[in-house]
TIFI-96949 format. One record per atom (N, C-alpha, C): residue number from 1; residue in three letters; chain; x, y, z. Coordinates in nm, 2 decimals, decimal comma. Layout:
BEGIN
NUM;ALA;A;X;Y;Z
...
end
This chain:
BEGIN
1;MET;A;-3,49;-0,13;-3,01
1;MET;A;-3,37;-0,08;-2,91
1;MET;A;-3,35;0,07;-2,95
2;ILE;A;-3,33;0,10;-3,09
2;ILE;A;-3,29;0,22;-3,13
2;ILE;A;-3,39;0,32;-3,09
3;LYS;A;-3,52;0,29;-3,11
3;LYS;A;-3,64;0,38;-3,07
3;LYS;A;-3,62;0,42;-2,93
4;LYS;A;-3,60;0,32;-2,84
4;LYS;A;-3,59;0,35;-2,70
4;LYS;A;-3,46;0,44;-2,67
5;THR;A;-3,35;0,44;-2,75
5;THR;A;-3,23;0,50;-2,73
5;THR;A;-3,28;0,64;-2,77
6;ILE;A;-3,34;0,67;-2,87
6;ILE;A;-3,37;0,80;-2,92
6;ILE;A;-3,46;0,88;-2,83
7;GLN;A;-3,57;0,82;-2,77
7;GLN;A;-3,66;0,85;-2,68
7;GLN;A;-3,58;0,90;-2,56
8;ILE;A;-3,48;0,82;-2,51
8;ILE;A;-3,40;0,87;-2,39
8;ILE;A;-3,33;0,98;-2,43
9;LEU;A;-3,27;0,98;-2,55
9;LEU;A;-3,19;1,11;-2,60
9;LEU;A;-3,27;1,22;-2,61
10;VAL;A;-3,40;1,23;-2,65
10;VAL;A;-3,47;1,32;-2,66
10;VAL;A;-3,50;1,39;-2,52
11;VAL;A;-3,54;1,30;-2,43
11;VAL;A;-3,57;1,34;-2,31
11;VAL;A;-3,44;1,38;-2,21
12;LEU;A;-3,34;1,31;-2,24
12;LEU;A;-3,21;1,36;-2,15
12;LEU;A;-3,18;1,52;-2,15
13;PRO;A;-3,18;1,60;-2,25
13;PRO;A;-3,16;1,73;-2,24
13;PRO;A;-3,26;1,81;-2,16
14;LEU;A;-3,38;1,76;-2,16
14;LEU;A;-3,48;1,83;-2,07
14;LEU;A;-3,46;1,81;-1,93
15;ILE;A;-3,42;1,68;-1,92
15;ILE;A;-3,39;1,64;-1,76
15;ILE;A;-3,28;1,72;-1,71
16;LEU;A;-3,17;1,73;-1,79
16;LEU;A;-3,05;1,81;-1,75
16;LEU;A;-3,09;1,96;-1,73
17;LEU;A;-3,17;2,01;-1,81
17;LEU;A;-3,21;2,14;-1,78
17;LEU;A;-3,28;2,17;-1,67
18;LEU;A;-3,38;2,08;-1,63
18;LEU;A;-3,46;2,06;-1,50
18;LEU;A;-3,35;2,06;-1,39
19;GLN;A;-3,28;1,94;-1,40
19;GLN;A;-3,19;1,92;-1,28
19;GLN;A;-3,10;2,03;-1,24
20;SER;A;-3,06;2,11;-1,35
20;SER;A;-2,97;2,23;-1,30
20;SER;A;-3,07;2,32;-1,21
21;GLY;A;-3,19;2,34;-1,22
21;GLY;A;-3,27;2,42;-1,13
21;GLY;A;-3,29;2,34;-1,02
22;CYS;A;-3,28;2,21;-1,02
22;CYS;A;-3,32;2,13;-0,88
22;CYS;A;-3,20;2,14;-0,78
23;ALA;A;-3,06;2,16;-0,84
23;ALA;A;-2,95;2,14;-0,75
23;ALA;A;-2,89;2,25;-0,71
24;MET;A;-2,98;2,38;-0,68
24;MET;A;-2,93;2,49;-0,63
24;MET;A;-2,88;2,48;-0,50
25;LEU;A;-2,76;2,55;-0,46
25;LEU;A;-2,72;2,52;-0,33
25;LEU;A;-2,71;2,67;-0,26
26;GLN;A;-2,72;2,68;-0,12
26;GLN;A;-2,72;2,79;-0,05
26;GLN;A;-2,61;2,78;0,05
27;VAL;A;-2,56;2,89;0,09
27;VAL;A;-2,45;2,89;0,20
27;VAL;A;-2,51;2,92;0,33
28;ASP;A;-2,49;2,83;0,43
28;ASP;A;-2,56;2,87;0,56
28;ASP;A;-2,46;2,94;0,63
29;PRO;A;-2,49;3,08;0,66
29;PRO;A;-2,38;3,17;0,70
29;PRO;A;-2,34;3,13;0,85
30;GLU;A;-2,43;3,09;0,94
30;GLU;A;-2,38;3,04;1,07
30;GLU;A;-2,32;2,93;1,08
31;ALA;A;-2,33;2,83;1,00
31;ALA;A;-2,26;2,70;1,00
31;ALA;A;-2,14;2,71;0,91
32;GLY;A;-2,12;2,80;0,82
32;GLY;A;-2,02;2,81;0,72
32;GLY;A;-2,02;2,72;0,63
33;ARG;A;-2,13;2,65;0,60
33;ARG;A;-2,12;2,51;0,52
33;ARG;A;-2,24;2,54;0,40
34;VAL;A;-2,22;2,46;0,30
34;VAL;A;-2,32;2,47;0,19
34;VAL;A;-2,43;2,36;0,22
35;LYS;A;-2,54;2,41;0,19
35;LYS;A;-2,66;2,33;0,20
35;LYS;A;-2,76;2,33;0,07
36;ALA;A;-2,82;2,22;0,05
36;ALA;A;-2,91;2,21;-0,07
36;ALA;A;-3,03;2,31;-0,05
37;ASP;A;-3,06;2,37;-0,15
37;ASP;A;-3,18;2,46;-0,14
37;ASP;A;-3,33;2,38;-0,11
38;GLU;A;-3,39;2,42;-0,02
38;GLU;A;-3,50;2,33;0,03
38;GLU;A;-3,63;2,35;-0,04
39;ARG;A;-3,63;2,44;-0,12
39;ARG;A;-3,75;2,46;-0,20
39;ARG;A;-3,76;2,35;-0,30
40;PRO;A;-3,87;2,30;-0,33
40;PRO;A;-3,89;2,20;-0,43
40;PRO;A;-3,89;2,27;-0,57
41;PRO;A;-3,83;2,19;-0,67
41;PRO;A;-3,85;2,25;-0,81
41;PRO;A;-4,00;2,25;-0,85
42;VAL;A;-4,02;2,35;-0,96
42;VAL;A;-4,15;2,35;-1,00
42;VAL;A;-4,14;2,31;-1,15
43;VAL;A;-4,21;2,21;-1,18
43;VAL;A;-4,21;2,13;-1,31
43;VAL;A;-4,33;2,15;-1,37
44;LYS;A;-4,35;2,21;-1,50
44;LYS;A;-4,47;2,21;-1,58
44;LYS;A;-4,45;2,15;-1,71
45;ILE;A;-4,54;2,05;-1,73
45;ILE;A;-4,54;1,99;-1,86
45;ILE;A;-4,60;2,08;-1,97
46;LEU;A;-4,52;2,12;-2,07
46;LEU;A;-4,58;2,20;-2,16
46;LEU;A;-4,65;2,15;-2,29
47;VAL;A;-4,60;2,00;-2,30
47;VAL;A;-4,66;1,93;-2,41
47;VAL;A;-4,62;1,79;-2,41
48;THR;A;-4,71;1,70;-2,43
48;THR;A;-4,71;1,55;-2,44
48;THR;A;-4,78;1,50;-2,55
49;SER;A;-4,73;1,47;-2,65
49;SER;A;-4,81;1,42;-2,78
49;SER;A;-4,76;1,32;-2,85
50;THR;A;-4,84;1,25;-2,94
50;THR;A;-4,80;1,16;-3,04
50;THR;A;-4,82;1,23;-3,17
51;LYS;A;-4,87;1,36;-3,18
51;LYS;A;-4,91;1,42;-3,29
51;LYS;A;-4,85;1,55;-3,31
52;SER;A;-4,82;1,61;-3,43
52;SER;A;-4,78;1,75;-3,46
52;SER;A;-4,90;1,85;-3,43
53;TRP;A;-4,86;1,96;-3,43
53;TRP;A;-4,96;2,07;-3,41
53;TRP;A;-5,07;2,07;-3,50
54;ASN;A;-5,06;2,02;-3,62
54;ASN;A;-5,19;2,02;-3,70
54;ASN;A;-5,26;1,89;-3,70
55;GLY;A;-5,24;1,80;-3,60
55;GLY;A;-5,31;1,69;-3,59
55;GLY;A;-5,25;1,54;-3,65
56;GLY;A;-5,14;1,56;-3,74
56;GLY;A;-5,09;1,46;-3,80
56;GLY;A;-5,00;1,38;-3,70
57;LEU;A;-5,02;1,25;-3,71
57;LEU;A;-4,94;1,15;-3,63
57;LEU;A;-4,79;1,16;-3,67
58;LEU;A;-4,73;1,17;-3,56
58;LEU;A;-4,57;1,17;-3,56
58;LEU;A;-4,51;1,03;-3,61
59;PRO;A;-4,42;1,03;-3,73
59;PRO;A;-4,36;0,92;-3,79
59;PRO;A;-4,26;0,84;-3,67
60;ALA;A;-4,25;0,71;-3,70
60;ALA;A;-4,14;0,63;-3,63
60;ALA;A;-4,02;0,69;-3,66
61;TYR;A;-3,94;0,68;-3,55
61;TYR;A;-3,79;0,73;-3,55
61;TYR;A;-3,72;0,65;-3,65
62;PRO;A;-3,62;0,71;-3,71
62;PRO;A;-3,55;0,65;-3,81
62;PRO;A;-3,45;0,55;-3,74
63;GLN;A;-3,41;0,45;-3,82
63;GLN;A;-3,32;0,35;-3,76
63;GLN;A;-3,17;0,42;-3,76
64;GLY;A;-3,09;0,39;-3,69
64;GLY;A;-2,96;0,43;-3,71
64;GLY;A;-2,89;0,48;-3,57
65;GLN;A;-2,79;0,54;-3,58
65;GLN;A;-2,74;0,61;-3,45
65;GLN;A;-2,82;0,74;-3,42
66;PRO;A;-2,87;0,75;-3,30
66;PRO;A;-2,94;0,88;-3,28
66;PRO;A;-2,85;1,01;-3,28
67;GLU;A;-2,92;1,12;-3,33
67;GLU;A;-2,83;1,23;-3,32
67;GLU;A;-2,93;1,34;-3,28
68;ILE;A;-2,92;1,41;-3,17
68;ILE;A;-2,99;1,53;-3,11
68;ILE;A;-2,93;1,65;-3,17
69;THR;A;-3,03;1,75;-3,21
69;THR;A;-2,95;1,89;-3,23
69;THR;A;-3,06;1,97;-3,16
70;ILE;A;-3,00;2,08;-3,10
70;ILE;A;-3,07;2,17;-3,03
70;ILE;A;-3,04;2,31;-3,09
71;LEU;A;-3,15;2,39;-3,14
71;LEU;A;-3,11;2,51;-3,19
71;LEU;A;-3,17;2,63;-3,14
72;ARG;A;-3,12;2,73;-3,11
72;ARG;A;-3,19;2,86;-3,07
72;ARG;A;-3,19;2,95;-3,19
73;ILE;A;-3,33;2,98;-3,23
73;ILE;A;-3,34;3,04;-3,36
73;ILE;A;-3,41;3,17;-3,35
74;SER;A;-3,35;3,30;-3,40
74;SER;A;-3,40;3,43;-3,37
74;SER;A;-3,45;3,47;-3,52
75;ILE;A;-3,58;3,51;-3,51
75;ILE;A;-3,66;3,53;-3,64
75;ILE;A;-3,67;3,68;-3,63
76;PRO;A;-3,60;3,78;-3,71
76;PRO;A;-3,64;3,92;-3,70
76;PRO;A;-3,79;3,96;-3,71
77;ALA;A;-3,83;4,07;-3,65
77;ALA;A;-3,96;4,11;-3,67
77;ALA;A;-3,98;4,15;-3,82
78;GLY;A;-4,10;4,10;-3,87
78;GLY;A;-4,14;4,13;-4,00
78;GLY;A;-4,09;4,01;-4,11
79;THR;A;-4,02;3,91;-4,06
79;THR;A;-3,96;3,81;-4,15
79;THR;A;-4,04;3,71;-4,16
80;ARG;A;-4,04;3,66;-4,30
80;ARG;A;-4,12;3,54;-4,34
80;ARG;A;-4,01;3,42;-4,37
81;LEU;A;-4,02;3,33;-4,30
81;LEU;A;-3,92;3,21;-4,34
81;LEU;A;-3,98;3,15;-4,48
82;GLU;A;-3,87;3,08;-4,56
82;GLU;A;-3,88;3,02;-4,67
82;GLU;A;-3,97;2,89;-4,66
83;ASN;A;-4,05;2,85;-4,76
83;ASN;A;-4,10;2,72;-4,74
83;ASN;A;-4,01;2,60;-4,71
84;HIS;A;-4,06;2,53;-4,61
84;HIS;A;-3,94;2,42;-4,57
84;HIS;A;-4,02;2,30;-4,52
85;SER;A;-3,94;2,20;-4,50
85;SER;A;-4,00;2,08;-4,42
85;SER;A;-3,89;2,03;-4,33
86;HIS;A;-3,93;1,93;-4,24
86;HIS;A;-3,84;1,88;-4,15
86;HIS;A;-3,86;1,73;-4,15
87;PRO;A;-3,75;1,66;-4,21
87;PRO;A;-3,75;1,52;-4,22
87;PRO;A;-3,74;1,42;-4,10
88;VAL;A;-3,71;1,52;-3,97
88;VAL;A;-3,71;1,45;-3,83
88;VAL;A;-3,80;1,51;-3,74
89;ILE;A;-3,84;1,42;-3,64
89;ILE;A;-3,93;1,48;-3,52
89;ILE;A;-3,86;1,60;-3,46
90;ASN;A;-3,94;1,71;-3,44
90;ASN;A;-3,88;1,82;-3,36
90;ASN;A;-3,99;1,90;-3,28
91;ALA;A;-3,94;1,95;-3,18
91;ALA;A;-4,04;2,01;-3,10
91;ALA;A;-3,95;2,14;-3,02
92;GLY;A;-4,03;2,25;-3,00
92;GLY;A;-3,95;2,37;-2,93
92;GLY;A;-4,06;2,45;-2,85
93;VAL;A;-3,99;2,54;-2,78
93;VAL;A;-4,07;2,65;-2,73
93;VAL;A;-4,03;2,79;-2,77
94;LEU;A;-4,14;2,86;-2,81
94;LEU;A;-4,10;3,01;-2,82
94;LEU;A;-4,08;3,09;-2,68
95;ILE;A;-3,96;3,13;-2,68
95;ILE;A;-3,92;3,20;-2,55
95;ILE;A;-3,95;3,35;-2,56
96;SER;A;-3,96;3,40;-2,69
96;SER;A;-4,00;3,54;-2,69
96;SER;A;-4,04;3,58;-2,82
97;GLY;A;-4,14;3,69;-2,81
97;GLY;A;-4,20;3,74;-2,95
97;GLY;A;-4,32;3,65;-2,97
98;GLU;A;-4,35;3,65;-3,10
98;GLU;A;-4,46;3,58;-3,14
98;GLU;A;-4,44;3,52;-3,28
99;LEU;A;-4,50;3,42;-3,31
99;LEU;A;-4,46;3,34;-3,44
99;LEU;A;-4,59;3,28;-3,50
100;THR;A;-4,61;3,28;-3,63
100;THR;A;-4,72;3,23;-3,69
100;THR;A;-4,66;3,10;-3,78
101;VAL;A;-4,72;2,98;-3,76
101;VAL;A;-4,67;2,88;-3,86
101;VAL;A;-4,78;2,84;-3,95
102;VAL;A;-4,75;2,81;-4,09
102;VAL;A;-4,86;2,80;-4,19
102;VAL;A;-4,81;2,68;-4,27
103;THR;A;-4,91;2,58;-4,28
103;THR;A;-4,86;2,47;-4,37
103;THR;A;-4,90;2,51;-4,51
104;ALA;A;-4,86;2,44;-4,62
104;ALA;A;-4,91;2,46;-4,75
104;ALA;A;-5,06;2,45;-4,78
105;ASP;A;-5,11;2,37;-4,70
105;ASP;A;-5,26;2,35;-4,72
105;ASP;A;-5,35;2,45;-4,63
106;GLY;A;-5,27;2,55;-4,56
106;GLY;A;-5,34;2,66;-4,50
106;GLY;A;-5,37;2,64;-4,36
107;LYS;A;-5,34;2,54;-4,29
107;LYS;A;-5,34;2,53;-4,16
107;LYS;A;-5,25;2,62;-4,09
108;THR;A;-5,30;2,70;-3,99
108;THR;A;-5,22;2,80;-3,91
108;THR;A;-5,21;2,77;-3,76
109;LEU;A;-5,11;2,80;-3,72
109;LEU;A;-5,06;2,79;-3,57
109;LEU;A;-5,01;2,94;-3,52
110;GLN;A;-5,07;2,99;-3,42
110;GLN;A;-5,03;3,12;-3,37
110;GLN;A;-4,94;3,08;-3,24
111;LEU;A;-4,83;3,12;-3,22
111;LEU;A;-4,75;3,11;-3,09
111;LEU;A;-4,72;3,23;-3,03
112;LYS;A;-4,71;3,23;-2,91
112;LYS;A;-4,68;3,35;-2,84
112;LYS;A;-4,56;3,30;-2,70
113;ALA;A;-4,49;3,39;-2,67
113;ALA;A;-4,39;3,36;-2,58
113;ALA;A;-4,43;3,25;-2,47
114;GLY;A;-4,37;3,15;-2,46
114;GLY;A;-4,38;3,04;-2,37
114;GLY;A;-4,46;2,92;-2,43
115;ASP;A;-4,52;2,93;-2,55
115;ASP;A;-4,59;2,84;-2,62
115;ASP;A;-4,50;2,72;-2,66
116;PRO;A;-4,54;2,59;-2,65
116;PRO;A;-4,46;2,48;-2,71
116;PRO;A;-4,51;2,47;-2,84
117;ILE;A;-4,43;2,40;-2,92
117;ILE;A;-4,48;2,34;-3,06
117;ILE;A;-4,43;2,21;-3,07
118;VAL;A;-4,50;2,10;-3,13
118;VAL;A;-4,45;1,98;-3,17
118;VAL;A;-4,48;2,00;-3,32
119;GLU;A;-4,37;2,00;-3,38
119;GLU;A;-4,37;2,04;-3,54
119;GLU;A;-4,40;1,96;-3,61
120;VAL;A;-4,45;1,99;-3,75
120;VAL;A;-4,51;1,89;-3,85
120;VAL;A;-4,38;1,84;-3,89
121;VAL;A;-4,39;1,71;-3,95
121;VAL;A;-4,27;1,64;-4,01
121;VAL;A;-4,31;1,60;-4,16
122;ASN;A;-4,21;1,62;-4,24
122;ASN;A;-4,25;1,60;-4,38
122;ASN;A;-4,35;1,67;-4,44
123;THR;A;-4,40;1,78;-4,40
123;THR;A;-4,48;1,87;-4,43
123;THR;A;-4,44;2,01;-4,47
124;LEU;A;-4,48;2,05;-4,59
124;LEU;A;-4,42;2,20;-4,63
124;LEU;A;-4,49;2,28;-4,55
125;HIS;A;-4,42;2,38;-4,50
125;HIS;A;-4,47;2,49;-4,42
125;HIS;A;-4,38;2,63;-4,40
126;TYR;A;-4,41;2,72;-4,35
126;TYR;A;-4,33;2,83;-4,33
126;TYR;A;-4,37;2,90;-4,19
127;GLY;A;-4,28;2,98;-4,13
127;GLY;A;-4,30;3,07;-4,02
127;GLY;A;-4,29;3,21;-4,05
128;ILE;A;-4,37;3,29;-4,01
128;ILE;A;-4,36;3,43;-4,00
128;ILE;A;-4,38;3,52;-3,87
129;ASN;A;-4,29;3,59;-3,86
129;ASN;A;-4,29;3,69;-3,74
129;ASN;A;-4,36;3,82;-3,77
130;GLN;A;-4,48;3,83;-3,73
130;GLN;A;-4,57;3,96;-3,77
130;GLN;A;-4,57;4,04;-3,65
131;GLY;A;-4,48;4,03;-3,55
131;GLY;A;-4,46;4,10;-3,45
131;GLY;A;-4,37;4,23;-3,47
132;LYS;A;-4,34;4,30;-3,36
132;LYS;A;-4,24;4,41;-3,37
132;LYS;A;-4,10;4,39;-3,30
133;VAL;A;-4,10;4,27;-3,24
133;VAL;A;-3,98;4,22;-3,16
133;VAL;A;-3,93;4,08;-3,23
134;PRO;A;-3,81;4,06;-3,23
134;PRO;A;-3,76;3,91;-3,28
134;PRO;A;-3,82;3,81;-3,21
135;ALA;A;-3,85;3,70;-3,27
135;ALA;A;-3,91;3,58;-3,21
135;ALA;A;-3,81;3,47;-3,18
136;GLU;A;-3,78;3,44;-3,06
136;GLU;A;-3,69;3,35;-3,03
136;GLU;A;-3,73;3,22;-2,99
137;ILE;A;-3,68;3,11;-3,06
137;ILE;A;-3,75;2,97;-3,02
137;ILE;A;-3,62;2,89;-3,01
138;ILE;A;-3,64;2,80;-2,91
138;ILE;A;-3,54;2,68;-2,89
138;ILE;A;-3,62;2,56;-2,95
139;VAL;A;-3,54;2,48;-3,05
139;VAL;A;-3,59;2,37;-3,10
139;VAL;A;-3,50;2,24;-3,08
140;PHE;A;-3,58;2,14;-3,04
140;PHE;A;-3,50;2,00;-3,02
140;PHE;A;-3,53;1,91;-3,15
141;TYR;A;-3,43;1,86;-3,22
141;TYR;A;-3,45;1,77;-3,33
141;TYR;A;-3,39;1,63;-3,30
142;ALA;A;-3,47;1,54;-3,33
142;ALA;A;-3,42;1,40;-3,30
142;ALA;A;-3,41;1,32;-3,45
143;GLY;A;-3,30;1,31;-3,47
143;GLY;A;-3,27;1,25;-3,61
143;GLY;A;-3,16;1,15;-3,60
144;VAL;A;-3,09;1,12;-3,71
144;VAL;A;-2,98;1,03;-3,72
144;VAL;A;-2,87;1,12;-3,82
145;PRO;A;-2,74;1,09;-3,79
145;PRO;A;-2,64;1,14;-3,86
145;PRO;A;-2,65;1,14;-4,02
146;GLY;A;-2,62;1,26;-4,09
146;GLY;A;-2,65;1,24;-4,24
146;GLY;A;-2,79;1,28;-4,27
147;THR;A;-2,88;1,30;-4,19
147;THR;A;-3,01;1,33;-4,22
147;THR;A;-3,03;1,47;-4,20
148;PRO;A;-3,07;1,56;-4,30
148;PRO;A;-3,08;1,71;-4,27
148;PRO;A;-3,20;1,72;-4,16
149;ILE;A;-3,19;1,83;-4,08
149;ILE;A;-3,31;1,86;-3,99
149;ILE;A;-3,40;1,95;-4,07
150;THR;A;-3,37;2,03;-4,18
150;THR;A;-3,45;2,11;-4,23
150;THR;A;-3,42;2,11;-4,40
151;VAL;A;-3,51;2,11;-4,47
151;VAL;A;-3,51;2,10;-4,62
151;VAL;A;-3,59;2,22;-4,67
152;VAL;A;-3,52;2,32;-4,74
152;VAL;A;-3,58;2,41;-4,79
152;VAL;A;-3,65;2,39;-4,93
153;GLU;A;-3,76;2,43;-4,96
153;GLU;A;-3,83;2,41;-5,08
153;GLU;A;-3,75;2,51;-5,19
154;PRO;A;-3,70;2,42;-5,30
154;PRO;A;-3,64;2,50;-5,40
154;PRO;A;-3,73;2,59;-5,47
155;ARG;A;-3,67;2,71;-5,52
155;ARG;A;-3,76;2,82;-5,57
155;ARG;A;-3,78;2,79;-5,72
end
């Protein structure tokens, strides 16, 4: 039951984002009334996966009250993030710039604007923006209250 609830809460924000684009209204100038936009929405699946970008299987959802966190992260040009891991399942879309993600064992993923990522879970990694503009990414985390979404490796 909890797993199904978490799945619903992960998909719900996406549906709401899509639905906002589906409910556009136009004003009919001749009739003076509002009518629904007759153009159909365009939906493009960016990713559907049971695995993270490095091929590892995603873990089972944790037990407990689901908690969804959505972050918009801006990584300045030339910035390397600290080594870190995520104890919860998360996925995102790079909306601008470029970003390289590198795991501790050297696996690398290059992202450009528009690319999705199903992030590694419980795996040490870092991101680096080797571009000339900030990298902007929106990330959805599916966890439970009290569990951190990111754990930075101690120095």
